[in-house]
Structures are given as structure tokens and as C-alpha cells.
N, C-alpha and C positions, 0 to 999 in steps of 0.2 A: 271888245275887240278894238284895237287901236288902228288908226289909219297908217298906211305904209309911209316910211320916211323917204323923201326924195333927196338924193344926194348928187343930183345932176347940176352941172355948172349953169349959171344964167346964160340965156341966149346971147346977150351982147358979148360975153367972153368968148363964146364959140364963134360968133361972127367975126370977132377980131382975129382969132386964130386962123380963120378961113379966108380972110380978106384977099389974099393973093392966090388962092386956090381957084382953078378954072371952074366956071359955073356948074358944069355937069358933074364934076367930082365933088363939089360942095353939096349938090343935091344928094349925091350918094351918101355922104357923111351924115347929113341931116336925117335922111330916111333910116339909115342904120341906127342912129341914136333913138329914133322913134321905136324901132323894133326892139331895141335893148330895153327901153322903158316898159314896153308892152309885156315883154317876157319876164323881166326882173325889175319890178318897180322900185325896189330898195337898193338897186345897184349904186355903187359909188363911182363917180367919174373923176378921173385925174387927167389934167392937161399937161402934156410935156412937149418938148420941141419936135418930136417925131409924129405926134398925133394925140390919141386919147386911149386911156386904159380904163376898163370896167371890171369891177369885182364886187363880191358880196362881203362887205366889211363885217357882218355878223358872224361869218364863218371863218374869216382869216384875212390875209393880205392879197396883193395882186397876183401872187403865184399860187398859193394854196387854195384860194377862193376866186381865182381869175375866171371871168366870163369870156372876155375877148378884148382885143385891141384894134383900134382903127389907126392904121399907119398912112400918113400922107406922103405919097411919092409924086415925082413930077408929072408922070403920065397915067397914074392909076392909084386906086385906093387898095390897101392890103388889109383885109379883115383877118386877124390872126387869133389863134387859140393856143394858149399855153399848153393845154393838154389835148391838143387836136389829134394826136396819134391814137387816142382812146375813144374818140367820138364816132358814132355811126355816120357814115358818109355814103349813102346809097347812090348819090349822083356823082360821086368821085370828083368833088370840087376841090378838096384839100390837096395841097402840094407842100413840098419842103422835105428836107432830109435831116433835120435836127432830131435829137433824141425823142422829144415829145411835141414840140411846137410845129404847128401846121398853119397854113394860111390859104385864103382865096384871093385871087387878083380880080379886081373889079374896074372896068374901064369906062362904063357908062351906066347911067341910071336905067335906061330903057332895056339894056341887055342883062341886067342883074337878075339872077334867079331868086326872087324874093322869098318864095315859099321854102326853098331849100336852105336859104340863109337863115330864115326864122327857125327852121328845124335844128340847124347847127347851133345857133345861139341858145335855144331852149335846152338842147342836150348838154351844152357846156355849162349853163347856169345850174343844172342839176347834178353835174359830175362831182364826185368826191374823190380826189386823188388818194386819200388815205385808204380807200377800198382796195387799192392795188397791193397794199402790204399784207392783205389777208391770204393765208395759205389755203 
């Protein structure tokens, strides 16, 4: 059995991306990254100008195997799910009206519903969009 591959970016790169982010929002991002690694240790992390994208490279790309995205906004963090419309959401956290994309707005570390977020990330990491094509 081989050890999981870690495809997360080095901490110094993340810190550089977050250098102008308010401390409470920065803490949210760092904790979300920890949750993602705990749930999907082989996740691939991509840094872009709006934030970070996570997907399972062994299953496909950022859309077909997307786990989630962390979007940096001026006053909050948006945890987005490419296939969010198909995820169980018993706490009714997901919002948005795009075809499949849904997101959760997070304003502070202390108010984040961590258990519910972990459940969403777990469901997303295990979701197979190709299962929707079955009749």
C-alpha cells in the first residue's frame, strides 16, 4: 500500500496569497485547507487570482473531479462546490442559482459551521458527476 500523494501547495505560497486578507478570513482559509486535506489527502490544490481550487486529479480535472473552491472576497470567504446542487445539505447552507454550482458564505472563523462544512466537503469528494447520466 503506497502513501497518499500530497498535492497541496507549500505554506509559504499560501501565506503569500493571503498576505492582504484580513486575519479572521485568513484563519478560515487555513482551516478549510486542513479540512480538505483530512477528507481528501490526495487532493490537488491550484492557486488562482480568486482563490484556490481542489480536485481529485486521479479521477479527472477541476470540474469532473472537483471537490471545492475557496474564493477570496473582500468581506467573506466563499466555499464553492461545482456540483453543489447534487450534494446533501441538511443544514441548508448552500446557496446560488447556477445550474449546479452552489456555495457557502463564511464571514468569521468562530461562526463557521465546521461539522456541516466537513460533511459537505466529504460528500463532494465522493461525488461522481457521471452517475447523473445513468437512466
